[in-house]
C-alpha positions as CSV (number, residue, x, y, z in Angstrom):
1,X,-31.3,51.0,-14.3
2,X,-33.4,53.9,-13.0
3,X,-35.0,51.8,-10.2
4,X,-31.9,50.6,-8.5
5,X,-30.2,52.5,-5.7
6,X,-27.0,53.8,-7.2
7,X,-25.0,52.5,-4.2
8,X,-26.3,49.0,-4.9
9,X,-24.9,49.0,-8.4
10,X,-21.7,50.7,-7.2
11,X,-21.3,47.9,-4.6
12,X,-21.6,45.2,-7.3
13,X,-19.2,47.1,-9.4
14,X,-16.8,47.2,-6.5
15,X,-16.9,43.4,-6.4
16,X,-18.9,42.7,-3.2
17,X,-20.4,39.5,-4.7
18,X,-17.0,37.8,-4.8
19,X,-17.1,34.7,-2.6
20,X,-20.5,35.7,-1.0
21,X,-21.8,32.2,-1.5
22,X,-18.6,30.6,-0.1
23,X,-18.7,32.0,3.4
24,X,-21.1,32.1,6.3
25,X,-24.8,32.0,5.6
26,X,-24.1,32.3,1.9
27,X,-22.9,28.7,1.9
28,X,-26.2,27.5,3.3
29,X,-28.0,29.5,0.5
30,X,-25.8,28.0,-2.1
31,X,-26.0,24.4,-0.9
32,X,-29.8,24.4,-0.6
33,X,-30.4,26.3,-3.8
34,X,-28.3,23.8,-5.7
35,X,-30.3,20.9,-4.2
36,X,-33.6,22.5,-5.4
37,X,-32.2,23.2,-8.9
38,X,-31.1,19.6,-9.3
39,X,-34.6,18.4,-8.2
40,X,-36.3,20.5,-10.7
41,X,-34.2,21.4,-13.8
42,X,-34.7,19.4,-17.1
43,X,-31.8,17.2,-18.0
44,X,-28.6,18.6,-19.6
45,X,-27.8,19.9,-22.1
46,X,-30.9,22.2,-21.6
47,X,-30.4,25.9,-22.1
48,X,-30.3,28.0,-19.0
49,X,-30.3,31.8,-18.7
50,X,-28.8,33.1,-15.4
51,X,-30.2,36.7,-15.3
52,X,-28.7,38.9,-12.6
53,X,-26.4,36.0,-11.9
54,X,-23.5,38.2,-10.5
55,X,-20.2,36.7,-11.5
56,X,-21.6,33.2,-12.2
57,X,-21.3,30.9,-9.2
58,X,-24.5,29.1,-10.3
59,X,-23.7,29.5,-14.0
60,X,-20.3,27.9,-13.9
61,X,-21.6,25.1,-11.6
62,X,-24.4,24.3,-14.0
63,X,-22.1,24.5,-17.0
64,X,-19.9,21.8,-15.3
65,X,-23.0,19.6,-15.3
66,X,-23.4,19.8,-19.0
67,X,-25.9,22.7,-19.4
68,X,-25.7,25.4,-21.9
69,X,-25.6,28.5,-19.7
70,X,-25.8,32.1,-20.6
71,X,-24.9,34.6,-17.8
72,X,-26.4,38.2,-17.8
73,X,-25.7,40.9,-15.2
74,X,-26.0,44.6,-14.9
75,X,-22.6,45.0,-13.3
76,X,-19.5,45.1,-15.6
77,X,-17.4,44.0,-12.7
78,X,-19.4,40.9,-12.1
79,X,-19.3,39.9,-15.8
80,X,-15.5,40.6,-15.8
81,X,-15.0,38.4,-12.7
82,X,-16.9,35.5,-14.2
83,X,-13.8,34.6,-16.2
84,X,-11.9,33.9,-13.0
85,X,-14.1,30.9,-12.3
86,X,-12.9,29.1,-15.4
87,X,-9.9,27.8,-13.5
88,X,-12.1,26.0,-11.1
89,X,-14.0,24.3,-13.9
90,X,-11.4,23.0,-16.4
91,X,-12.9,21.9,-19.6
92,X,-16.1,23.9,-19.1
93,X,-17.2,27.3,-20.4
94,X,-20.2,29.5,-20.4
95,X,-22.1,29.9,-23.7
96,X,-22.0,33.6,-23.1
97,X,-21.5,36.3,-20.4
98,X,-23.0,39.7,-21.1
99,X,-23.7,43.0,-19.4
100,X,-27.4,43.8,-19.8
101,X,-30.6,44.9,-18.0
102,X,-32.9,42.1,-16.7
103,X,-35.8,43.8,-18.5
104,X,-34.2,43.5,-21.9
105,X,-32.2,40.4,-22.7
106,X,-30.9,40.1,-26.2
107,X,-32.1,36.6,-27.0
108,X,-35.1,35.2,-29.0
109,X,-38.5,34.3,-27.8
110,X,-38.8,30.8,-26.2
111,X,-35.1,30.2,-26.4
112,X,-34.5,29.0,-22.8
113,X,-35.5,25.8,-21.0
114,X,-35.0,27.4,-17.5
115,X,-34.2,30.8,-16.1
116,X,-32.5,31.8,-12.9
117,X,-33.6,35.3,-11.7
118,X,-31.6,35.5,-8.5
119,X,-31.2,39.2,-7.9
120,X,-33.3,41.6,-9.9
121,X,-36.5,41.2,-7.9
122,X,-35.1,42.8,-4.7
123,X,-32.8,45.3,-6.5
124,X,-35.6,46.8,-8.6
125,X,-37.7,48.8,-6.2
126,X,-40.7,49.7,-8.5
127,X,-43.5,47.2,-9.0
128,X,-44.1,47.9,-12.7
129,X,-40.4,47.6,-13.4
130,X,-40.1,44.2,-11.6
131,X,-43.1,43.0,-13.7
132,X,-41.1,44.0,-16.9
133,X,-38.3,41.7,-15.7
134,X,-40.7,38.9,-15.0
135,X,-42.5,39.2,-18.3
136,X,-39.1,39.3,-20.1
137,X,-38.4,35.9,-18.5
138,X,-41.8,34.7,-19.7
139,X,-40.9,35.8,-23.3
140,X,-37.6,34.0,-23.2
141,X,-38.8,30.7,-21.7
142,X,-40.1,27.8,-23.8
143,X,-43.6,26.7,-23.0
144,X,-43.7,25.1,-19.6
145,X,-40.2,26.3,-18.9
146,X,-39.1,26.8,-15.3
147,X,-38.3,30.1,-13.6
148,X,-36.3,30.2,-10.3
149,X,-36.8,33.6,-8.6
150,X,-34.9,34.8,-5.5
151,X,-36.3,37.3,-3.1
152,X,-35.5,38.8,0.3
153,X,-38.1,39.0,3.0
154,X,-38.9,42.0,5.1
155,X,-38.4,39.9,8.3
156,X,-34.7,39.5,7.4
157,X,-33.9,43.2,8.1
158,X,-35.4,42.8,11.6
159,X,-34.4,39.3,12.7
160,X,-30.8,39.7,11.5
161,X,-30.4,42.8,13.7
162,X,-32.3,41.3,16.6
163,X,-30.0,38.2,16.6
164,X,-27.0,40.4,17.4
165,X,-28.6,43.2,19.3
166,X,-26.0,44.6,21.8
167,X,-23.8,41.6,21.2
168,X,-20.9,44.0,21.3
169,X,-20.4,47.7,21.2
170,X,-20.2,48.1,17.4
171,X,-22.5,50.4,15.6
172,X,-24.0,47.5,13.6
173,X,-25.0,45.7,16.9
174,X,-26.9,48.8,18.1
175,X,-28.8,49.8,15.0
176,X,-32.2,48.9,16.6
177,X,-31.6,51.8,19.1
178,X,-31.9,54.2,16.2
179,X,-35.5,55.4,15.6
180,X,-34.7,55.9,11.9
181,X,-33.7,52.3,11.6
182,X,-36.9,51.1,13.4
183,X,-39.0,53.3,11.1
184,X,-37.3,51.9,8.1
185,X,-38.0,48.3,9.2
186,X,-41.6,49.1,10.1
187,X,-42.1,50.4,6.5
188,X,-40.5,47.3,5.1
189,X,-42.8,45.1,7.1
190,X,-45.9,47.1,6.0
191,X,-45.4,47.1,2.3
192,X,-42.0,45.7,1.4
193,X,-40.4,49.0,0.6
194,X,-37.0,49.2,2.3
195,X,-36.0,52.8,1.9
196,X,-32.3,53.2,2.7
197,X,-30.9,55.5,0.0
198,X,-27.2,55.3,-0.4
199,X,-27.1,53.2,2.9
200,X,-27.3,56.5,4.8
201,X,-29.7,55.1,7.5
202,X,-28.1,51.7,8.1
203,X,-25.5,49.3,6.9
204,X,-26.3,46.3,4.7
205,X,-28.9,46.7,2.0
206,X,-29.4,49.9,0.1
207,X,-33.0,50.7,-1.0
208,X,-34.6,47.5,-2.1
209,X,-37.9,45.7,-2.4
210,X,-38.6,42.9,0.1
211,X,-41.2,40.2,-0.6
212,X,-43.3,37.9,1.7
213,X,-43.8,34.5,0.1
214,X,-47.4,35.5,-0.7
215,X,-46.4,38.7,-2.3
216,X,-43.8,37.0,-4.4
217,X,-46.3,34.4,-5.7
218,X,-48.8,37.1,-6.5
219,X,-46.2,39.2,-8.4
220,X,-45.0,36.2,-10.4
221,X,-48.7,35.3,-11.2
222,X,-49.2,38.8,-12.6
223,X,-46.2,38.2,-14.8
224,X,-47.6,35.0,-16.2
225,X,-46.2,32.3,-13.9
226,X,-47.8,29.8,-11.6
227,X,-45.6,29.1,-8.6
228,X,-45.2,25.5,-7.6
229,X,-43.2,26.1,-4.3
230,X,-41.6,28.9,-2.4
231,X,-38.6,27.8,-0.4
232,X,-37.0,29.5,2.6
233,X,-33.6,28.4,1.5
234,X,-31.7,29.1,4.7
235,X,-34.5,27.9,7.1
236,X,-33.4,29.0,10.6
237,X,-29.9,27.5,10.3
238,X,-28.3,30.9,9.6
239,X,-29.1,31.9,13.2
240,X,-26.8,29.2,14.7
241,X,-23.8,30.5,16.5
242,X,-20.3,30.0,15.1
243,X,-21.8,29.3,11.7
244,X,-18.4,29.1,9.9
245,X,-17.1,26.4,12.3
246,X,-20.3,24.4,12.1
247,X,-20.2,24.4,8.3
248,X,-16.6,23.2,8.2
249,X,-17.4,19.9,9.8
250,X,-19.5,17.4,7.9
251,X,-21.5,16.2,10.9
252,X,-22.6,19.6,12.0
253,X,-23.1,20.8,8.5
254,X,-25.4,17.9,7.7
255,X,-27.4,18.7,10.9
256,X,-27.8,22.3,9.8
257,X,-28.9,21.4,6.3
258,X,-31.4,18.9,7.6
259,X,-33.0,21.6,9.7
260,X,-33.3,23.8,6.6
261,X,-35.1,21.0,4.7
262,X,-37.4,20.4,7.6
263,X,-39.0,23.8,7.6
264,X,-38.1,25.5,4.3
265,X,-41.6,25.1,2.8
266,X,-43.6,25.7,6.0
267,X,-45.6,28.8,5.2
268,X,-46.0,29.7,8.9
269,X,-42.2,30.2,9.4
270,X,-40.8,30.7,5.9
271,X,-40.1,34.3,6.4
272,X,-37.5,33.4,9.1
273,X,-35.2,32.2,6.3
274,X,-34.7,35.8,5.0
275,X,-34.0,34.5,1.5
276,X,-36.7,33.0,-0.6
277,X,-36.6,30.9,-3.8
278,X,-39.8,30.5,-5.9
279,X,-40.0,27.7,-8.4
280,X,-42.5,28.6,-11.0
281,X,-43.8,27.4,-14.4
282,X,-44.6,29.4,-17.4
283,X,-48.1,28.4,-18.7
284,X,-50.6,31.1,-17.9
285,X,-51.7,33.5,-20.6
286,X,-51.2,37.1,-19.9
287,X,-53.3,40.1,-21.0
288,X,-50.5,40.9,-23.6
289,X,-50.9,37.4,-25.1
290,X,-54.6,37.8,-25.5
291,X,-54.4,41.2,-27.2
């Protein structure tokens, strides 16, 4: 894919997605996203396409609930790793797991009841290319089908560093002392462009596109979707100290998740979550449809 930082794809092919949703703040993202999906998805055995679904944490979970799930990802490593999850879901299987580009999915028009687009919108840096991925989802969805789109916010690259600033002497904790990092964050806050080619300026994300909730809704609208709700799926819970320990205990885990639900649709603070999930419905005609 020409619009993805080559180190981003290399990272996926090195297996960096393995267990991401099972540790730390990834667990909060996974728990809250599953709640939202269960509140919105049509009943099984509806057909779900998980596009950019990494190695299939959501895909296998949905398959275990009786859905017909097709997994698509650009990384061969991710698709290869997806088979490993079969042991955790005995008696379940994915309908398919294929390596392909989010802009060109080899399935017929109106063949999916719902689509998860959990990674492409921040990995694809060019606006027109992201629209191609969104319009491809529109082509694939049945009328009134649901699209679940994930995005990262520009505030995440500042707040995450601010939360640990000078916490210890490691390079990661001192990145805000670097004028190049500050300049990169200022650009992201201005227009969503996070320019960090090959991760040469800072650790973490390679070059990506970061969306505010407003920008995400506008982009989806241009692609033919009306967005019902944008959720900040981690709320502010990811800032809690000793997050792993808190998540291990039911009482403190429940408190953290309650705080997420309290604020995850408040527009004034939604960017604090860092990770957004838009729930949208296909039904608006596009210019292509009218021509």
